[in-house]
C-alpha positions, 0 to 999 in steps of 0.5 A: 046444384046449379051452381055446380053444374054451371062451373062444370059446363064453364071448365068444359066449354073453355077447354073444348075452346082451348083444343080448337084454339090449337087447331087454329094455330096450327093452321095460321102458322102453316099458312104463314109459313106457306104450308099446310096445317093438320088435314088428315084427321076427319075433314080439314083436320078438325078432330086433330086436337081430340087425336092429340088429347088421346095420345097425351093422356094415354102416354106413359107417365115418366117421373124424373129420378130425384124429382119432388113427386108430390110437387111434379103432380101438383104444379101442372094441376095448380096452373090449370085450376087458376087458368080455369078459375079466371073464367068465373069472372066471364061477364055473361047474362046467363051467369048465377054469380055476380062478382062485384069487385072482379077486377081484384080477384082477376089481380089476385088470380093472375099473381098466383100464376107464377107459383105453378110455374116456379113449382113445375121447374123446381120440382123436375129436379132439372137444371134447364127447367129451373133455369127456365122457371126463373126466367119466366117468373121474372118475366111475368112479375115484371109485365104483371105491373105494368098490365095491371096498372093499364087495366086500372086506367080503363076501370078509373075511367069506367068508375067500376071494377066489375066485368059485367059493367065494364062490358055494358059501358058505353065508352071504348076506352082504346079511343081515348089512348090508342098507344096503350092498346099496343102497350097492353097487348104487348104486355099480354103476350109478355105475361102469358109467355108467348112468342116473341117473348117466349123466353121460358121455352126457348128450345135453342137454349133452354131445352123447353124451358120449365116444362121439359121434364114433363110428358103425356097428361101433365104436359097437357095440363100446363098447355091447356093452362096456358091457352086458356090464359091466352083466350081469356087475355083476349076477352080481358082486351074486349070487356075493358078496352073494346066496350060498347053497350048491349053488344051482341054475343057474335060481335063480342066473340068476333072481338075476343077471336081478333085478338086471340088470332093476333097472338098466332100471328105475333108468333108467325111474324117475329123472331125471338126478342133478347131477354135483357131487351125485354126486361129493359123494355118493361121497366124502362118504357112501359112501366113509366108509360102506364104510370103516366096513364094513370096520372093522366086519368087522375087529372081527367077525373079532377077536372 
């Protein structure tokens, strides 16, 4: 009973954080573009995410002609469940479950994320949605390899696969190899399909990609899954690359917020990358770099 209650509270907290992260994104992008963000609903637009949620979940649900009805509903639910499942690895002193091999569980869950995108594009019975899903799947699978190899670099240095032990370690891995942090951040941006690597939602040529046929509550589920993954990647960066012994919750929260804001600044500052250059960057630059980092840590462990 206690585990069920904590699970529900974890989901609610994540969804609430995602709601106000969208407000932060609109505010940051507004000031980057020298304009105001949402400021009409309540004070400073604080209630804007709640108004958007009410609007989305009360709209009529439209089913595209010829689509697979069951998969059309299942794909957004799968994406949201996988996005929320990651947060049970959150290293907290109040957790009632301890995952000893949490990093391996993270690898398994992230490898399943691509199925939600593929099912959403295929079940829509739309050529535009299917094309966006194919591009998103290729991008996610490609950058997942280098991202996981960089996480293994930190895990080998910290001698642990547990998120709790990694957070309590006294060795910030980023100091050892600063360029690795830039490669890691770029890989997480590409993994979450965020600008400037948002080819799955390239409005100019794909009409919003794999989610073009989704509206109302189903679109909200895909939206929540994407932003929950962004916040989790920010938290993972703080745990595995900024770890310090006995961090206060306030400092830990500041580190996560800093990484989350970098996602927003990257969207406001850089134009969309070209797709072939993105794939070339992964397979010809990031993958050799991540393999070299593993070779480096193996030499360090031998000496």
